[in-house]
C-alpha positions as CSV (number, residue, x, y, z in Angstrom):
1,X,-7.2,52.0,129.5
2,X,-7.1,48.3,130.2
3,X,-11.0,48.2,129.7
4,X,-10.6,50.0,126.3
5,X,-7.8,47.5,125.2
6,X,-10.0,44.5,126.2
7,X,-13.0,46.0,124.3
8,X,-11.0,46.5,121.1
9,X,-9.6,42.9,121.5
10,X,-13.1,41.5,121.8
11,X,-14.4,43.3,118.8
12,X,-11.5,42.1,116.8
13,X,-12.2,38.6,117.7
14,X,-15.8,38.8,116.7
15,X,-14.7,40.4,113.3
16,X,-12.4,37.6,112.6
17,X,-15.0,34.9,113.3
18,X,-17.4,36.6,110.7
19,X,-16.9,36.3,106.9
20,X,-16.7,40.0,106.2
21,X,-15.2,42.8,108.4
22,X,-13.3,44.2,105.4
23,X,-10.6,41.5,105.5
24,X,-12.0,39.4,102.5
25,X,-9.6,36.7,101.3
26,X,-6.9,38.0,103.7
27,X,-7.9,35.6,106.3
28,X,-5.8,32.4,106.2
29,X,-7.8,29.3,105.3
30,X,-11.0,31.2,104.3
31,X,-12.1,31.1,100.6
32,X,-15.1,31.8,98.5
33,X,-17.2,28.9,97.7
34,X,-16.3,27.4,94.3
35,X,-18.6,28.2,91.4
36,X,-20.7,25.3,90.4
37,X,-19.7,23.2,87.4
38,X,-22.0,23.8,84.4
39,X,-19.8,22.9,81.3
40,X,-19.0,19.3,81.8
41,X,-21.0,16.1,82.0
42,X,-22.3,15.1,85.5
43,X,-21.2,11.4,84.8
44,X,-18.3,10.2,82.7
45,X,-19.1,8.2,79.6
46,X,-17.6,5.1,81.4
47,X,-19.9,5.7,84.4
48,X,-22.9,6.3,82.0
49,X,-22.1,2.9,80.3
50,X,-22.5,1.1,83.6
51,X,-25.7,2.9,84.5
52,X,-27.2,1.9,81.0
53,X,-26.1,-1.6,81.1
54,X,-27.6,-2.1,84.6
55,X,-30.9,-0.4,83.6
56,X,-31.4,-2.2,80.3
57,X,-30.3,-5.6,81.6
58,X,-32.9,-5.3,84.2
59,X,-35.6,-4.2,81.6
60,X,-34.7,-7.3,79.4
61,X,-35.2,-9.5,82.6
62,X,-38.5,-8.1,83.4
63,X,-39.9,-8.5,80.0
64,X,-38.5,-12.1,79.7
65,X,-40.6,-13.0,82.7
66,X,-37.7,-15.0,84.4
67,X,-36.6,-14.3,88.0
68,X,-38.2,-11.7,90.3
69,X,-39.9,-9.6,87.5
70,X,-41.3,-7.0,90.0
71,X,-37.8,-6.3,91.3
72,X,-36.4,-6.1,87.9
73,X,-39.0,-3.6,86.8
74,X,-38.3,-1.4,89.9
75,X,-34.6,-1.2,88.8
76,X,-35.4,-0.5,85.1
77,X,-38.5,1.8,85.1
78,X,-40.0,4.8,86.9
79,X,-43.1,6.8,86.8
80,X,-45.2,6.6,83.4
81,X,-42.7,3.9,82.0
82,X,-43.2,1.7,85.1
83,X,-47.2,2.1,84.7
84,X,-46.7,1.1,81.0
85,X,-44.5,-1.9,81.7
86,X,-46.9,-3.4,84.3
87,X,-49.9,-2.8,81.9
88,X,-48.1,-4.2,79.0
89,X,-47.4,-7.4,80.9
90,X,-51.1,-7.8,81.9
91,X,-52.2,-7.3,78.2
92,X,-49.6,-9.1,76.3
93,X,-51.7,-12.3,76.1
94,X,-54.7,-10.5,74.4
95,X,-53.7,-7.3,72.8
96,X,-50.0,-6.5,72.0
97,X,-49.4,-2.8,72.0
98,X,-50.3,-0.9,68.8
99,X,-47.8,-1.5,66.0
100,X,-45.6,-3.5,68.4
101,X,-44.7,-0.3,70.1
102,X,-43.5,-1.6,73.4
103,X,-40.0,-0.4,74.2
104,X,-37.2,-2.3,72.4
105,X,-34.7,-3.7,74.7
106,X,-31.3,-4.7,73.5
107,X,-29.0,-4.7,76.6
108,X,-26.0,-5.5,74.7
109,X,-26.3,-2.6,72.2
110,X,-27.9,0.6,73.7
111,X,-26.2,3.7,72.1
112,X,-25.9,6.6,74.5
113,X,-26.7,9.9,72.7
114,X,-26.7,12.4,75.3
115,X,-25.3,12.8,78.9
116,X,-26.5,15.4,81.6
117,X,-24.4,18.6,82.2
118,X,-23.7,20.4,85.5
119,X,-24.5,19.6,89.1
120,X,-28.2,20.3,89.1
121,X,-31.2,17.9,89.2
122,X,-33.1,16.3,87.6
123,X,-30.5,14.7,85.3
124,X,-31.2,12.9,82.1
125,X,-29.5,10.3,79.9
126,X,-30.8,9.8,76.3
127,X,-30.4,6.4,74.9
128,X,-31.4,4.7,71.6
129,X,-31.9,0.9,71.1
130,X,-32.7,-1.1,68.1
131,X,-34.8,-4.4,68.4
132,X,-32.8,-7.6,68.2
133,X,-34.9,-9.0,65.4
134,X,-35.1,-5.7,63.4
135,X,-37.6,-3.0,63.4
136,X,-37.5,0.8,64.1
137,X,-35.1,2.4,66.7
138,X,-36.6,3.3,70.1
139,X,-35.6,6.5,72.1
140,X,-35.4,6.4,75.9
141,X,-35.0,9.1,78.5
142,X,-33.3,7.9,81.7
143,X,-33.9,10.2,84.6
144,X,-32.4,10.7,88.1
145,X,-34.5,13.2,90.1
146,X,-32.1,13.7,93.0
147,X,-28.6,12.5,94.2
148,X,-30.3,9.6,96.2
149,X,-32.3,8.1,93.3
150,X,-30.7,6.0,90.6
151,X,-31.2,6.4,87.0
152,X,-34.2,4.5,85.5
153,X,-36.2,4.6,82.2
154,X,-38.8,7.4,82.5
155,X,-40.3,7.3,78.9
156,X,-39.6,5.4,75.6
157,X,-40.9,6.0,72.2
158,X,-40.4,4.1,68.9
159,X,-39.0,6.3,66.2
160,X,-41.3,7.1,63.2
161,X,-40.2,5.8,59.8
162,X,-37.8,8.2,58.1
163,X,-37.3,10.2,61.3
164,X,-33.7,11.1,62.6
165,X,-32.2,12.8,65.7
166,X,-29.8,15.6,65.3
167,X,-26.5,15.1,67.3
168,X,-26.0,16.5,70.7
169,X,-22.8,18.1,72.2
170,X,-20.0,15.7,73.1
171,X,-20.5,13.2,75.9
172,X,-17.7,14.6,77.9
173,X,-19.4,18.1,77.8
174,X,-22.9,16.8,78.5
175,X,-26.1,18.4,77.3
176,X,-28.1,20.8,79.4
177,X,-31.9,20.6,80.1
178,X,-34.0,23.3,78.4
179,X,-36.3,24.7,81.2
180,X,-37.8,27.9,79.8
181,X,-37.8,27.4,75.9
182,X,-35.6,30.4,75.5
183,X,-34.0,30.2,71.9
184,X,-36.5,27.6,70.7
185,X,-39.3,27.9,68.2
186,X,-41.7,27.0,70.9
187,X,-41.4,26.2,74.6
188,X,-41.5,22.5,75.2
189,X,-44.6,22.7,77.6
190,X,-46.6,24.8,75.1
191,X,-45.8,22.5,72.3
192,X,-47.1,19.4,74.2
193,X,-50.2,21.3,75.3
194,X,-51.0,22.3,71.8
195,X,-50.4,18.9,70.4
196,X,-52.7,17.3,73.0
197,X,-55.5,19.7,72.1
198,X,-54.8,19.0,68.4
199,X,-55.6,15.2,69.1
200,X,-58.9,15.6,70.8
201,X,-62.2,14.3,69.5
202,X,-64.4,15.9,68.6
203,X,-61.7,17.9,67.0
204,X,-60.9,21.2,68.6
205,X,-60.5,24.2,66.4
206,X,-56.9,25.5,66.0
207,X,-54.9,27.5,63.6
208,X,-51.2,27.7,63.0
209,X,-50.1,24.7,65.1
210,X,-46.3,24.8,66.3
211,X,-45.8,21.3,64.9
212,X,-46.0,19.7,61.4
213,X,-48.8,17.0,61.0
214,X,-47.4,13.5,61.4
215,X,-48.5,9.8,60.9
216,X,-49.2,9.2,64.6
217,X,-51.6,12.1,64.9
218,X,-53.4,11.0,61.7
219,X,-53.8,7.4,63.2
220,X,-54.9,8.7,66.5
221,X,-57.6,10.9,64.9
222,X,-58.8,8.2,62.5
223,X,-59.0,5.7,65.2
224,X,-61.2,8.1,67.3
225,X,-63.5,8.8,64.3
226,X,-63.8,5.0,63.7
227,X,-64.5,4.3,67.2
228,X,-67.3,7.0,67.3
229,X,-68.8,5.6,64.2
230,X,-68.8,1.9,65.4
231,X,-70.7,2.8,68.6
232,X,-72.9,5.6,67.4
233,X,-76.1,3.7,67.4
234,X,-75.8,2.9,71.1
235,X,-73.3,5.3,72.7
236,X,-71.6,8.6,72.4
237,X,-67.9,8.6,72.2
238,X,-65.3,11.5,73.2
239,X,-61.5,11.5,73.5
240,X,-59.3,13.8,75.4
241,X,-55.6,14.1,75.6
242,X,-53.8,15.9,78.4
243,X,-50.0,16.3,79.4
244,X,-49.0,14.3,82.2
245,X,-47.4,16.3,85.0
246,X,-43.6,16.5,85.4
247,X,-43.2,14.5,82.0
248,X,-41.7,17.0,79.7
249,X,-38.0,16.9,79.2
250,X,-36.1,19.1,76.7
251,X,-32.5,18.3,75.9
252,X,-30.4,21.0,74.1
253,X,-28.8,19.9,70.9
254,X,-25.6,20.8,69.3
255,X,-26.0,24.1,67.3
256,X,-29.4,24.9,68.8
257,X,-32.8,23.2,69.1
258,X,-33.8,20.5,71.4
259,X,-35.2,16.9,71.6
260,X,-38.3,17.0,73.6
261,X,-39.8,13.9,75.5
262,X,-43.3,14.1,76.9
263,X,-46.3,11.9,77.9
264,X,-50.0,12.6,77.2
265,X,-52.8,10.8,78.7
266,X,-55.5,9.8,76.4
267,X,-58.9,9.2,77.9
268,X,-61.5,7.3,75.7
269,X,-65.0,7.7,77.1
270,X,-68.2,5.8,75.9
271,X,-71.6,7.0,77.2
272,X,-74.5,4.6,76.6
273,X,-77.4,6.6,75.0
274,X,-80.6,4.6,75.9
275,X,-81.6,2.7,79.0
276,X,-81.5,-1.0,78.3
277,X,-78.9,-0.6,75.7
278,X,-75.2,-2.0,76.4
279,X,-71.9,-2.4,74.9
280,X,-69.8,-5.5,74.7
281,X,-66.5,-4.9,76.5
282,X,-63.4,-5.5,74.3
283,X,-60.9,-8.1,75.6
284,X,-58.4,-5.4,76.6
285,X,-61.2,-4.0,78.9
286,X,-62.1,-7.3,80.6
287,X,-58.4,-8.1,80.9
288,X,-58.0,-4.9,83.1
289,X,-61.4,-5.1,84.7
290,X,-62.0,-8.9,85.2
291,X,-65.6,-10.0,85.0
292,X,-66.9,-6.9,83.2
293,X,-68.2,-8.1,79.9
294,X,-71.2,-5.7,79.3
295,X,-71.2,-1.9,79.7
296,X,-74.6,-0.4,80.3
297,X,-73.9,3.1,81.4
298,X,-70.4,4.5,80.9
299,X,-66.8,3.2,80.3
300,X,-63.5,4.9,80.0
301,X,-60.2,3.6,78.9
302,X,-56.8,5.4,79.7
303,X,-53.9,5.2,77.4
304,X,-50.3,6.8,77.9
305,X,-48.9,8.3,74.7
306,X,-45.1,8.8,74.9
307,X,-43.8,11.3,72.3
308,X,-40.6,12.7,71.2
309,X,-40.3,16.0,69.1
310,X,-37.3,17.7,67.5
311,X,-37.8,21.3,68.2
312,X,-35.7,23.9,65.9
313,X,-33.9,26.9,67.1
314,X,-35.4,30.3,66.7
315,X,-38.5,29.7,64.4
316,X,-40.2,27.0,62.5
317,X,-42.4,24.1,63.4
318,X,-41.6,21.1,65.8
319,X,-41.5,17.7,64.1
320,X,-42.6,14.5,65.8
321,X,-39.9,11.8,65.6
322,X,-41.2,9.2,68.0
323,X,-44.4,7.9,69.5
324,X,-45.6,5.0,71.5
325,X,-48.9,4.3,73.2
326,X,-49.8,2.0,76.1
327,X,-53.3,1.2,77.4
328,X,-52.8,1.1,81.1
329,X,-56.3,1.2,82.8
330,X,-60.1,1.0,82.2
331,X,-63.2,1.3,84.3
332,X,-67.0,1.2,83.7
333,X,-70.4,0.1,84.7
């Protein structure tokens, strides 16, 4: 009898140490894990203001050339934006970015458009700035990939003339990241992939694109055709555009639809046709590849194209609202 009582007591002790055994919430001090918070912003507007001030102040310092520029860039930028900022600084003396498209920095007046929602990562903050001396507004996406990494500018694009951005949900509620394209006219990744194909030269055949034609695409295609014409006697010219990995961020907007940020990599390739012929390298090329003034075989120039699209809810075509390009590297022989 004593042995049976001891066995029952031991079994009861094991049962109490586990999370089941039919007792559920009856065990004092044991509760189910709280549900993740998904309907409020991950940071408060006041916290976001501190983040934005820190980032844009560092961006302004890095562009002014005063103090420790490298350290300031590391605080302000990450990924593609950091690559672009470094290249912009190298090329500033010989070739300002096309159309003055370098990101506008106005540390005292950045406007926060959207904050991240929920506890997941990555998290994004959408900001708009306006150049101090006039000009078109610039859209920025600040990202934090995990809890250990501070927010930094990941992508920036100058808004096209006449473009606008629809409102997001309140800053207190935050705005969710769209990861699958559900409910949108086109998935963000497919949109960027199709747009990249549509910019290629020679032109790729395509029908019913999920986006409307725009000024930036027209300029890129015209520029490629002009390049091909200019070097046709001595070299063949091709241009490809590909979506940069992990560069697509889609932020849901109030009432449906999304604002989509992405980065394309453009590669211009010149292949010299005849032995003995050569091309004169442009100043941008020799700045990135010092000492290389003549190209006798092949040359490539790599440009990052940062774009922002407005994607409607349900059906319709996406519209480009911002674009900026940065020549970032070159090679050749």
